[in-house]
C-alpha positions in Angstrom: 52.4 -39.3 -3.6 52.3 -37.6 -0.2 55.5 -39.4 0.7 57.1 -39.5 -2.8 57.3 -35.8 -3.7 58.7 -34.6 -0.3 61.1 -37.6 -0.1 62.5 -37.1 -3.6 62.9 -33.4 -2.9 64.7 -34.0 0.4 66.9 -36.7 -1.1 67.8 -34.4 -4.0 69.1 -31.8 -1.5 71.8 -34.3 -0.5 73.0 -35.1 -4.1 75.1 -32.1 -5.0 78.7 -32.5 -4.0 78.7 -28.8 -3.1 76.2 -26.0 -2.8 77.1 -22.4 -3.6 76.6 -19.9 -0.8 74.1 -17.8 -2.6 71.8 -20.8 -2.8 72.3 -21.3 0.9 71.4 -17.7 1.6 68.3 -18.0 -0.6 67.3 -21.2 1.2 67.8 -19.7 4.6 65.7 -16.7 3.6 62.9 -18.9 2.2 63.0 -21.0 5.4 62.5 -17.8 7.5 59.8 -16.6 5.1 57.8 -19.9 5.5 58.1 -19.9 9.3 57.0 -16.3 9.5 54.1 -16.9 7.2 53.1 -20.1 9.1 53.1 -18.1 12.4 51.4 -14.9 11.1 49.3 -15.4 7.9 48.5 -19.0 7.2 46.3 -18.1 4.3 49.5 -17.0 2.5 51.3 -20.2 3.2 50.4 -21.9 -0.1 51.9 -19.0 -2.1 54.9 -18.9 0.1 55.5 -22.7 -0.3 55.0 -22.4 -4.0 57.6 -19.6 -4.2 60.0 -21.7 -2.2 59.5 -24.9 -4.2 59.7 -23.1 -7.5 63.1 -21.6 -6.5 64.5 -24.6 -4.7 63.7 -27.4 -7.1 65.6 -26.1 -10.2 68.7 -25.2 -8.2 68.8 -28.6 -6.4 68.1 -30.7 -9.5 70.6 -28.8 -11.6 73.4 -28.8 -9.0 72.8 -32.5 -8.3 73.0 -33.4 -12.0 76.1 -31.3 -12.7 78.1 -32.1 -9.7 76.7 -35.3 -8.1 78.1 -36.5 -4.8 80.7 -39.2 -4.9 78.6 -41.7 -2.9 76.0 -41.8 -5.7 77.3 -44.8 -7.6 75.7 -46.1 -10.8 73.2 -48.4 -9.1 72.0 -45.6 -6.7 71.7 -43.2 -9.6 69.5 -45.6 -11.6 67.3 -46.2 -8.6 67.0 -42.4 -8.0 66.1 -41.9 -11.7 63.6 -44.7 -11.5 61.9 -43.1 -8.5 60.9 -40.2 -10.8 59.2 -42.8 -13.1 57.2 -44.1 -10.2 56.4 -40.6 -9.1 55.0 -39.9 -12.6 52.9 -43.0 -12.4 51.4 -41.9 -9.1 50.8 -38.4 -10.3 48.9 -39.7 -13.3 46.9 -42.1 -11.1 46.1 -39.3 -8.7 45.0 -36.9 -11.4 43.0 -39.5 -13.3 41.2 -41.2 -10.4 40.7 -38.3 -8.0 36.9 -38.0 -7.6 37.0 -34.6 -5.9 35.6 -31.6 -7.7 38.2 -29.2 -6.6 41.4 -31.2 -7.2 44.2 -30.6 -9.7 43.1 -29.8 -13.2 45.3 -29.4 -16.2 45.3 -26.3 -18.3 46.9 -25.1 -21.6 49.8 -23.6 -19.6 50.7 -27.1 -18.4 51.0 -28.4 -22.0 53.0 -25.3 -23.0 55.5 -26.0 -20.2 55.7 -29.7 -21.3 56.2 -28.7 -24.9 59.1 -26.3 -24.0 60.6 -28.9 -21.7 60.6 -31.4 -24.6 61.8 -29.0 -27.2 64.7 -27.2 -25.5 66.8 -30.3 -24.7 66.5 -31.4 -28.3 67.8 -28.2 -29.8 70.9 -28.8 -32.0 73.2 -26.6 -29.8 75.9 -28.9 -28.4 76.2 -26.8 -25.2 72.6 -27.7 -24.3 73.2 -31.3 -24.9 76.4 -31.4 -22.9 74.6 -30.2 -19.8 72.1 -33.1 -20.0 69.3 -30.6 -19.9 66.7 -33.2 -21.0 67.0 -35.2 -17.8 67.2 -32.0 -15.7 64.1 -30.5 -17.3 62.2 -33.8 -16.9 63.0 -34.1 -13.2 62.2 -30.4 -12.6 58.8 -30.8 -14.3 58.0 -34.0 -12.5 58.6 -32.3 -9.2 56.7 -29.2 -10.2 53.7 -31.1 -11.3 53.9 -33.4 -8.3 54.0 -30.4 -6.0 51.0 -28.8 -7.8 48.9 -32.0 -7.6 49.9 -32.6 -4.0 48.9 -29.1 -2.9 45.6 -29.3 -4.7 44.8 -32.7 -3.3 45.7 -31.7 0.3 43.0 -29.0 0.2 44.6 -26.6 2.6 46.2 -29.1 4.9 49.7 -27.9 4.0 51.5 -29.0 7.1 52.3 -32.4 5.4 54.2 -30.5 2.7 55.4 -27.4 4.6 57.5 -29.4 7.1 59.4 -31.4 4.4 59.9 -28.2 2.4 61.4 -26.4 5.4 63.6 -29.5 6.1 64.8 -29.5 2.5 65.6 -25.7 2.6 67.4 -26.2 5.9 69.5 -29.0 4.4 70.5 -26.8 1.5 71.3 -23.9 3.8 73.4 -25.9 6.1 75.3 -27.8 3.4 76.2 -24.6 1.6 77.6 -23.0 4.7 79.7 -26.1 5.6 
């Protein structure tokens, strides 16, 4: 899971054929915020990473699904989608078999988010169904939960997640300006 969540996030940053400039400005700002937080107030790093991940993940997943790069052929797309299934398996195994007392714990808000994510894509509005929101919502939720579980299991050693997050933000920033 320590490799899977950051790897899928980083790979997802390369999937959109184009990235709007406002997303690049946002990514550049978040990169700077993470670096400043890392250097000055490390106790705020978890919250800063959470903010960055919660803003980056939906943009990248949505843009990648709506305007996927040409090099992502059918076989690569299936492999990419399958990687989310493996990530779900590892998240479940980590949550189920973690023997630590202060690890990730589910709460009613988690089930509410899951309920909404399953309900919204199945609404009868054809515009929602045309956007493929079911797959987008599922991927976003998997990465959100993967992030949450990973941060709780790392127990303050956020360097292993901060560096890939900064790399993903930098990729988005550079790709949007090019």
